[in-house]
C-alpha positions as CSV (number, residue, x, y, z in Angstrom):
1,W,23.1,-17.0,4.7
2,V,21.5,-20.0,6.1
3,A,19.3,-19.5,2.6
4,G,22.5,-19.3,0.0
5,E,23.7,-17.3,-2.0
6,K,21.4,-17.5,-4.9
7,N,18.4,-16.4,-2.5
8,L,20.0,-13.5,-1.5
9,P,18.5,-11.3,-3.4
10,I,15.6,-12.3,-3.1
11,I,15.7,-12.1,0.9
12,R,16.8,-8.2,0.3
13,N,13.8,-7.8,-2.1
14,Y,11.7,-8.3,0.3
15,I,14.1,-6.6,3.4
16,N,13.5,-3.5,0.9
17,Y,9.8,-3.6,1.0
18,H,9.5,-4.0,4.4
19,Y,11.0,-0.4,5.0
20,Q,9.7,0.9,2.2
21,L,6.2,-0.1,3.9
22,L,7.5,1.4,7.6
23,P,5.6,4.5,6.6
24,Y,2.4,3.0,6.0
25,T,2.7,0.0,8.8
26,Y,3.7,3.2,11.4
27,S,0.2,4.7,10.6
28,L,-1.6,1.4,11.1
29,S,-0.2,0.7,14.3
30,R,-1.2,4.4,15.2
31,E,-5.0,3.3,13.5
32,M,-4.6,0.1,16.3
33,C,-4.0,1.4,19.0
34,R,-7.3,4.2,18.8
35,D,-9.0,2.4,17.2
36,G,-8.3,-1.3,17.8
37,L,-8.2,-2.3,14.4
38,P,-5.0,-5.0,13.6
39,L,-2.2,-5.1,11.0
40,M,-2.9,-7.9,9.6
41,R,-6.8,-8.7,9.2
42,S,-9.1,-10.9,8.2
43,M,-10.4,-11.0,4.6
44,F,-13.9,-10.4,6.2
45,I,-13.5,-7.8,8.4
46,E,-12.9,-5.7,4.9
47,Y,-15.0,-7.2,2.5
48,E,-17.0,-9.8,4.9
49,D,-19.1,-11.5,0.9
50,A,-15.3,-13.5,0.8
51,P,-15.2,-17.0,-0.3
52,A,-14.8,-18.7,3.0
53,K,-12.6,-21.5,1.0
54,F,-10.5,-18.1,1.1
55,L,-10.6,-16.7,4.6
56,D,-6.9,-19.0,6.3
57,K,-5.1,-18.2,2.5
58,Q,-4.8,-15.2,1.5
59,Y,-5.4,-11.5,4.5
60,F,-5.5,-8.7,4.3
61,F,-2.2,-5.4,5.7
62,G,-4.1,-2.9,6.7
63,A,-7.3,-1.6,4.5
64,N,-5.3,-1.0,1.7
65,I,-2.9,-4.5,0.9
66,L,-4.0,-7.5,-0.4
67,V,-1.3,-10.4,0.8
68,C,-1.8,-14.0,-0.6
69,P,1.2,-15.8,1.2
70,I,2.8,-18.7,-0.6
71,T,2.9,-21.4,2.4
72,N,3.3,-24.8,0.6
73,S,6.5,-25.8,-0.6
74,L,7.6,-24.7,-4.2
75,N,8.4,-28.7,-4.6
76,F,4.7,-29.2,-5.1
77,K,2.8,-26.4,-6.0
78,K,3.4,-24.5,-9.3
79,E,0.7,-21.6,-8.8
80,I,-1.6,-19.8,-6.0
81,E,-5.3,-19.2,-6.3
82,V,-6.0,-15.8,-5.1
83,F,-9.5,-14.3,-4.7
84,L,-9.6,-10.2,-5.4
85,P,-12.9,-8.5,-4.2
86,D,-15.2,-6.5,-6.3
87,G,-13.1,-3.5,-8.0
88,N,-9.9,-3.6,-9.6
89,W,-6.3,-4.1,-8.3
90,Y,-2.3,-2.8,-8.5
91,S,-0.4,-6.3,-7.8
92,W,2.3,-4.8,-5.8
93,D,5.3,-6.0,-7.9
94,N,4.2,-4.7,-10.7
95,M,1.8,-2.5,-11.2
96,K,-0.5,-5.0,-13.5
97,L,-3.8,-4.1,-12.6
98,Y,-6.4,-7.1,-11.8
99,N,-9.7,-7.0,-12.0
100,G,-12.3,-8.7,-9.0
101,G,-12.2,-12.7,-9.2
102,T,-10.0,-15.6,-9.0
103,Y,-7.0,-16.1,-10.6
104,N,-4.8,-18.9,-10.8
105,L,-0.9,-17.6,-10.7
106,P,2.5,-18.5,-10.5
107,A,4.0,-19.3,-7.0
108,K,7.1,-17.9,-7.2
109,M,9.8,-16.9,-4.0
110,E,10.4,-14.3,-5.8
111,D,6.9,-12.6,-6.6
112,I,4.5,-13.3,-3.2
113,P,1.3,-11.8,-5.1
114,V,0.5,-8.7,-2.9
115,F,-2.2,-6.5,-4.5
116,V,-3.0,-2.8,-3.9
117,K,-6.6,-2.2,-3.9
118,E,-7.6,0.9,-6.6
119,G,-8.9,4.1,-4.9
120,S,-6.2,3.8,-2.4
121,I,-3.1,6.0,-0.5
122,T,-0.7,3.4,0.5
123,P,2.4,6.3,2.4
124,L,5.8,5.0,1.2
125,D,8.9,5.6,1.9
126,Y,10.3,6.0,-2.1
127,N,14.1,6.5,-2.2
128,G,14.2,8.3,0.6
129,K,11.6,10.6,0.5
130,S,8.2,10.6,1.7
131,A,5.8,9.6,-0.8
132,L,2.4,8.9,-0.8
133,L,0.9,5.3,-3.3
134,L,-1.8,6.6,-5.1
135,T,-4.0,4.6,-7.6
136,P,-7.0,6.9,-8.8
137,A,-10.0,6.0,-11.0
138,E,-12.9,7.8,-12.1
139,N,-15.8,7.7,-9.1
140,V,-13.4,5.7,-7.0
141,N,-13.0,7.2,-3.3
142,G,-10.5,5.6,-0.4
143,S,-9.0,8.1,2.6
144,F,-6.0,7.1,4.7
145,I,-5.3,8.9,7.5
146,F,-1.1,9.3,7.9
147,Y,1.1,9.8,11.5
148,D,4.2,10.0,12.4
149,D,6.3,11.4,15.1
150,D,10.5,11.6,15.8
151,G,9.9,7.7,16.7
152,I,12.5,8.4,19.8
153,S,10.4,10.0,22.8
154,N,7.7,10.3,23.8
155,N,6.7,14.0,23.4
156,H,3.8,12.2,21.3
157,K,1.7,12.5,24.5
158,K,1.8,16.0,24.5
159,G,0.8,16.4,21.5
160,E,4.0,16.2,19.2
161,Y,3.3,14.7,15.8
162,T,1.6,14.7,12.7
163,E,-1.1,13.6,11.6
164,V,-2.9,14.2,7.7
165,K,-6.4,12.9,6.9
166,Y,-5.3,12.2,3.1
167,E,-9.0,11.5,0.3
168,L,-9.3,10.1,-2.5
169,N,-11.8,11.6,-4.7
170,G,-11.0,10.4,-8.6
171,F,-8.4,12.1,-9.6
172,T,-8.5,14.8,-6.5
173,L,-5.5,14.6,-3.5
174,K,-7.6,16.9,-0.5
175,A,-5.2,17.2,2.7
176,S,-6.6,17.8,5.7
177,V,-4.3,18.7,8.8
178,L,-5.8,16.6,12.3
179,N,-2.5,17.5,14.0
180,G,1.3,18.9,13.2
181,K,1.0,20.7,9.7
182,L,1.9,19.6,5.9
183,A,5.3,18.5,5.0
184,D,7.1,20.7,2.5
185,E,7.2,18.5,-0.1
186,I,5.9,15.3,-1.0
187,T,6.6,12.9,-3.9
188,L,3.3,11.5,-5.5
189,L,3.6,7.8,-7.1
190,V,0.4,6.7,-9.9
191,P,0.7,2.7,-11.3
192,A,2.7,3.8,-14.7
193,N,-0.1,2.1,-16.7
194,C,-2.5,4.4,-14.5
195,P,-3.6,7.8,-16.2
196,V,-3.0,10.6,-15.0
197,K,-5.0,14.5,-15.8
198,S,-2.0,16.8,-14.6
199,S,1.2,17.2,-16.2
200,N,5.0,17.3,-15.2
201,W,5.0,13.2,-14.3
202,T,8.0,11.2,-15.3
203,N,8.3,7.5,-15.3
204,D,10.3,5.8,-13.7
205,G,9.3,2.0,-15.1
206,K,7.4,1.1,-13.0
207,Y,5.1,3.9,-11.0
208,K,4.6,7.7,-12.9
209,V,6.6,10.1,-10.2
210,K,5.9,14.1,-9.1
211,T,7.1,15.5,-6.0
212,V,5.0,18.7,-5.5
213,K,4.1,20.7,-2.5
214,L,0.7,20.0,-1.0
215,T,-2.0,22.0,-0.7
216,D,-5.6,21.1,0.3
217,T,-6.2,20.1,-3.0
218,T,-3.9,18.7,-5.8
219,E,-4.8,18.1,-9.2
220,L,-3.7,14.4,-10.2
């Protein structure tokens, strides 16, 4: 590898992130075709009051994820200044909770600052299983339209696809089928440091994890 042996674990980690996010990216691609919203979005699309100095330094990936890329050589820059809009945000790498505001964070190849918005729903691949990353909080609401098809044919043009609108209202997850049907079961992920109100969760160190049979309404 051109990047060298010491960088292989870092590259492998980001490749894993790419595949983990495919359900989210695929759903965003459907949204782009339907509504014209790009996958990568300038700050002002999702948060019109973003300070001008950050508009060319960070971007939204869909509405749920905020990316603060490191674009300068690490030989000259040991910290990166990031701006988090109003509300709370979870660091993608370790699910640490941050309040909205400006932070100076370490600039490291292995940990590019990426954040998930509180109150959001992000479909993921979790160890080969269909999963939803949920970041619930009291009086915080969010929604996401999940899309999937066979990924091979054009049968989606004949209506052969799945589309589900998920809504997170506090600690209640609501699923409304727009087309197709709900999966038999799905794995729910919640940041390990996030409170939940239901039982039977396991903890993998980063997430609280529970596999459930989805109904119209699921209490977290």
